[in-house]
N, C-alpha and C positions, 0 to 999 in steps of 0.2 A: 524480256521483261521478267520471266520466271527466274532467269539467272541473276538479275539485279536484285530481285526480292530475296533470293537465297543468300546472296552475298551480304545483304543488309541484315538478315537474321544472324548470320555468322558474326558480323561486327558487333551486334547487340549482345550476342552470347559471350563474346570475348570480353566486352566491357563489364558485363554482369559478373563473369567469373573473376575478373580482376578486382572488382569492388568486394565481392564475397571473400576473396582471399585476403584483401586488405583488412576487412572487418574481422575475419577469423584470426589473422595474425595479431591484431591488436587486442584479442581476447573478447571481442564483442561479436555476437552472432546476430544476424538480421532478424531471425525468428524470435530471439530473446527480446530485442528492441520492440518488435511488433506486439508481442504478448504483454510486456510490461506497459506499453502504451495503452492497450485495451484495458488493462487493470486500473491504470491511472484514470482513464475516462470513466470507467464504471464507478470508481471511488468518488470522483467529482460529482457525478450525477446522484449517487446515493447520499452524499454529504450535503450538497447545496440545493438540490431540487426536491428530494424526497426524505426529509428528516422525519423521524418518528415523533420527537418532541422538539419544538423549536421556540424556546424562550430566550430572553437576553442572556441569562446566566446559566441556563440549563439546556443542554442540547444532546439528544440521543439520536444517533444515526446508525446505519448499517455499513458505513464506509470502511469500517475495520475489516469487513469480510474480504474484499479484493486485496487489501493490504496484507492481511494475514496470509492469503493465498500467494501473494507475490513473494513474501518472505520465505514461505514454505518451499516454493519452487526455485527461487533464484538466490537466496541467501541474504545476509545482512546489508551489503552495499546496495544492491538493487532495491531491497525493501526500504532503506533510508531515502534513496533517490526518488523512488516512486511516491512515497508518502509526502516528501517535501514538495515535489512538483504538483501533486494534487492540491496542496494547500496554496501554493503560489498562484495557481490558475484561478483560484477563487477571488483573488484581490482585484484584478481589473474587470473580470467578467461579472462578478456580483457586486462590485463597488465596495469592497471591504477594506478596512484600514489594516495595513500590515502590522502584526504584533510579533516581534522577533522571538520572544519566548515561546509563543505558540508554534511558530515554524520549527524552532529547535525541538519542541516536544514531539511534533509529527515525525521529524527526522529520527530522533531517538526511538520513538515507537516503532517505526518501520525497521530500524536496525535491530531492536530487541526481538521483534517477530522473526526476522531472518536468523538471528543468532540462536534462538531457542528451537525454532520449528524447521530449520533446513537440515533435515536428516531423514533417513529411510524408515527406521522403526519408531514411529511416533506413537506415544501412548497418552491416554487421558491424563494419567498422573505419571510423571511429573510435568510433561510438556505443555498440555493444554491449560491446566490449572496454574502452573508456574508462569507461563507467558501472560495469561490474562491478569493475574494478580500483580505481577511485576510491572507490566506496562501501565496499568491503572494507578499503581502507587507512585512510580517515578514520573510518568508523563501526565496522567490525569490529575492526581492529587498534588503533584509537585509542580512541574513546569507550566502546564496549561492554567491551573488555578492561580499560580503566582503571576503569570502574564496577564490574565484577566483582572486580577486584583489590582495590579499596578496600573493597568490601562483605565479601569473604572474608578480608581482612587478609593477603593474600599479596603478595610482591614482583611488580612489574609485569613486568619482563623475563623471568624464568623462566616466569611465567604465560603471557606472550605466546608463548613458544616452544612450549609444549604445545598452543596453539590454532592454530598455523600450518597444520597439515593441514586444519582446518576451513575456513580462508580460501581455500586452493587449491581445495578441492572446491566451495565456493560460487561462486568465480569461474568455474570450468568449467561448473557448472550454469546460471549466469546467461547465459553466452555460448551454451550449447546450447539454452536455452529461447527465446532472442531471435527466431529465425526463425519459430517456432511462434506467438509473440505477434503478429508482423507479419501473418502469414496470418490469424490470428483477427480482428485489427482490420479487415482488408480484407473478410473474409466477413461480419462483423457490420454493417459500414457498408452493404454491398449489401442486407442484409435490411431496413434502415431502423430497426432496433431500437436501434442505438447512437447516442447523442447525445454528441459530444465537443466540447470547447471549442477 
């Protein structure tokens, strides 16, 4: 029986090593998938279940924190994929209507976080301030507001004006959280649990 058990473990070990080799050869590491999945789940919970302000046209959440961290660790492609998936998950689970421009906004937002923040020597200026301002201008003021404006049938400019306080608050929050994420990245790397690209 012990011999059969040992052979069973060897078979499982061979299968695992083949799967890991296949994932590694395709450029995807299993630990990256797991870590991105955890960040997607965290973003979903912060966005859908624990918003700070949740009004029909004004929504402030902390979902940007795991998405910033995802872009910082894994780059623009993973940032875009993660933010897109976290938005898509909300459609069936929360019973939301899909708005393509908002999905595009999330994907671009994750891409920009990764493009700007995926580097070793990050600084408050230009990285934190630039990423916060750029994502809010292109994604918040641009794509998301346009998507909501078209969906609700309200004019874009008056709708944009009502949402300006939200963008100012989100820019300030993103800049304030930035040093904490840098320290978290350093601490997780020291433990060896973090796998970043």
